[in-house]
C-alpha positions as CSV (number, residue, x, y, z in Angstrom):
1,X,-24.9,-47.9,-83.1
2,X,-24.2,-46.2,-79.7
3,X,-23.1,-42.4,-80.7
4,X,-20.6,-39.8,-79.3
5,X,-21.4,-36.3,-78.8
6,X,-20.4,-34.5,-75.4
7,X,-18.8,-37.2,-73.2
8,X,-15.7,-37.9,-75.1
9,X,-13.3,-35.8,-72.8
10,X,-14.7,-37.9,-69.6
11,X,-11.7,-39.4,-68.3
12,X,-9.2,-37.0,-69.9
13,X,-7.6,-36.4,-66.8
14,X,-6.7,-39.7,-66.2
15,X,-5.8,-40.8,-69.5
16,X,-3.2,-38.1,-69.7
17,X,-1.4,-39.1,-66.6
18,X,-1.0,-42.6,-67.6
19,X,-0.1,-41.7,-71.6
20,X,2.6,-39.7,-69.7
21,X,3.5,-42.5,-67.1
22,X,3.7,-45.2,-70.0
23,X,6.3,-42.6,-71.6
24,X,8.2,-42.6,-68.8
25,X,8.5,-46.4,-68.6
26,X,9.2,-46.8,-72.2
27,X,11.8,-44.6,-72.1
28,X,13.2,-46.3,-68.7
29,X,12.8,-49.9,-70.5
30,X,11.1,-51.0,-68.3
31,X,7.2,-51.4,-69.8
32,X,5.8,-50.9,-73.1
33,X,2.2,-49.8,-72.9
34,X,0.0,-48.7,-76.2
35,X,-3.1,-46.6,-75.8
36,X,-5.5,-48.6,-77.9
37,X,-7.8,-45.9,-79.9
38,X,-11.7,-46.9,-80.1
39,X,-12.8,-47.0,-83.9
40,X,-15.3,-43.9,-84.7
41,X,-16.6,-42.4,-87.9
42,X,-17.3,-39.3,-87.9
43,X,-21.0,-38.2,-88.8
44,X,-20.4,-34.4,-88.3
45,X,-17.1,-31.7,-88.1
46,X,-17.3,-28.4,-87.1
47,X,-15.8,-26.5,-90.2
48,X,-14.2,-23.9,-88.4
49,X,-12.1,-26.0,-85.6
50,X,-12.2,-29.2,-87.8
51,X,-13.0,-31.3,-85.0
52,X,-15.5,-34.1,-84.8
53,X,-18.8,-33.0,-82.8
54,X,-21.0,-36.0,-83.8
55,X,-19.3,-39.5,-84.3
56,X,-20.7,-43.3,-84.0
57,X,-18.7,-46.0,-82.7
58,X,-17.4,-48.5,-85.3
59,X,-17.3,-51.6,-82.4
60,X,-16.9,-52.7,-79.2
61,X,-13.5,-50.8,-77.8
62,X,-12.2,-53.5,-75.3
63,X,-9.5,-52.1,-72.7
64,X,-7.8,-48.6,-73.1
65,X,-4.1,-49.8,-72.8
66,X,-2.2,-53.1,-73.8
67,X,1.6,-54.2,-73.9
68,X,4.0,-55.4,-72.0
69,X,6.0,-55.3,-68.9
70,X,9.4,-57.1,-68.4
71,X,8.0,-59.7,-70.7
72,X,4.5,-60.0,-68.9
73,X,1.5,-59.2,-71.2
74,X,-0.8,-56.5,-69.4
75,X,-4.3,-54.6,-70.2
76,X,-6.0,-52.8,-68.5
77,X,-8.7,-49.8,-68.6
78,X,-8.7,-46.5,-66.9
79,X,-11.5,-45.3,-65.6
80,X,-12.5,-41.7,-63.4
81,X,-14.9,-41.9,-60.3
82,X,-15.9,-38.6,-58.7
83,X,-18.0,-40.1,-55.7
84,X,-17.4,-42.5,-53.4
85,X,-19.6,-45.6,-55.5
86,X,-18.5,-46.9,-58.7
87,X,-20.9,-48.0,-60.9
88,X,-20.6,-51.5,-62.7
89,X,-22.5,-50.0,-65.6
90,X,-19.3,-48.0,-66.4
91,X,-17.7,-51.5,-67.3
92,X,-19.2,-53.7,-70.4
93,X,-19.8,-57.3,-70.3
94,X,-17.7,-57.6,-73.5
95,X,-14.5,-56.2,-71.8
96,X,-14.7,-58.5,-68.9
97,X,-14.6,-61.2,-71.0
98,X,-11.5,-59.8,-73.0
99,X,-9.6,-59.6,-69.5
100,X,-10.7,-63.0,-68.0
101,X,-9.5,-64.6,-71.2
102,X,-6.3,-62.4,-71.7
103,X,-5.6,-64.0,-67.9
104,X,-6.0,-67.1,-68.9
105,X,-3.6,-66.8,-71.6
106,X,-1.1,-65.9,-68.9
107,X,-1.4,-62.1,-68.8
108,X,-2.6,-59.8,-66.1
109,X,-5.4,-57.2,-66.4
110,X,-6.7,-54.8,-63.8
111,X,-8.4,-51.6,-63.8
112,X,-6.9,-48.2,-62.8
113,X,-9.7,-46.1,-60.8
114,X,-9.3,-42.7,-60.1
115,X,-11.3,-41.1,-57.1
116,X,-11.4,-37.4,-58.5
117,X,-12.6,-35.9,-55.2
118,X,-10.1,-37.9,-52.9
119,X,-7.3,-37.6,-55.6
120,X,-6.5,-41.4,-55.1
121,X,-6.0,-43.7,-57.2
122,X,-7.1,-47.7,-56.9
123,X,-5.3,-50.7,-58.7
124,X,-8.4,-52.8,-59.1
125,X,-7.3,-56.2,-59.9
126,X,-9.7,-58.4,-62.2
127,X,-10.3,-60.8,-59.4
128,X,-11.3,-58.6,-57.3
129,X,-13.5,-56.6,-60.3
130,X,-15.2,-60.1,-60.7
131,X,-16.2,-60.5,-57.2
132,X,-18.4,-57.4,-57.7
133,X,-19.1,-58.4,-61.0
134,X,-20.8,-62.0,-59.7
135,X,-22.4,-60.1,-56.9
136,X,-24.0,-57.6,-59.2
137,X,-25.2,-60.8,-61.4
138,X,-26.4,-62.4,-58.2
139,X,-29.1,-60.1,-57.6
140,X,-27.0,-57.7,-55.0
141,X,-25.3,-54.2,-55.5
142,X,-24.8,-52.9,-59.1
143,X,-21.6,-51.0,-57.9
144,X,-19.1,-50.9,-55.5
145,X,-18.2,-48.3,-52.3
146,X,-14.5,-46.9,-51.9
147,X,-14.4,-48.7,-48.7
148,X,-14.9,-52.2,-49.9
149,X,-11.7,-51.9,-51.3
150,X,-8.5,-53.3,-50.8
151,X,-6.4,-50.2,-48.7
152,X,-3.1,-52.0,-50.1
153,X,-3.9,-51.1,-53.8
154,X,-4.7,-47.3,-53.0
155,X,-2.1,-44.8,-53.9
156,X,-1.2,-41.3,-55.2
157,X,0.6,-40.1,-58.0
158,X,4.3,-39.4,-57.1
159,X,4.7,-36.1,-58.9
160,X,2.3,-34.2,-61.2
161,X,2.5,-36.4,-64.2
162,X,3.6,-40.0,-62.9
163,X,1.0,-42.7,-62.1
164,X,3.0,-45.7,-60.3
165,X,1.3,-48.5,-61.3
166,X,4.1,-50.8,-61.9
167,X,4.1,-50.9,-58.3
168,X,0.8,-52.7,-58.2
169,X,1.2,-55.0,-60.9
170,X,4.6,-56.1,-58.7
171,X,2.0,-56.4,-55.7
172,X,-0.4,-58.2,-57.7
173,X,1.9,-60.6,-58.5
174,X,3.0,-61.5,-55.2
175,X,-0.4,-62.0,-54.6
176,X,-1.2,-64.6,-57.5
177,X,2.3,-66.8,-56.6
178,X,0.8,-66.9,-52.9
179,X,-2.2,-68.0,-53.6
């Protein structure tokens, strides 16, 4: 089983913003999105702080968040990227398969990517990810670059704790009806 030691706080900035945004959406009755915890089994605990210092993952997780937006099933994963290039190894095959099946069932699946150096967020539609994924599987780049992404889906946070991703779900839905 894979183990977890020091990388547990990766993505915690983005996760905190998404969690606060989800609370705001829930209190406004716009969406009900829940964080899906990754099941772990602790192996070692710090006796002073009672924090887990070593654990293993019980099973592979699928997505970070799942819920409904105005009756539409939604699932997404949140990823942080410190560079201009996002390595596809940060996304796992079982996640992609889950998201594809989720969309086959009438839901919307996407990734929120935070480009930390630029302080910009990106709504990565599953269809766009699949283009990069297939390119990788066919011997091409194992990553995608910032400049390859659709400019219409970049955004900044509105205030210090709010990421307006519902606007981009709406834009995603509009594009789907046009296709």
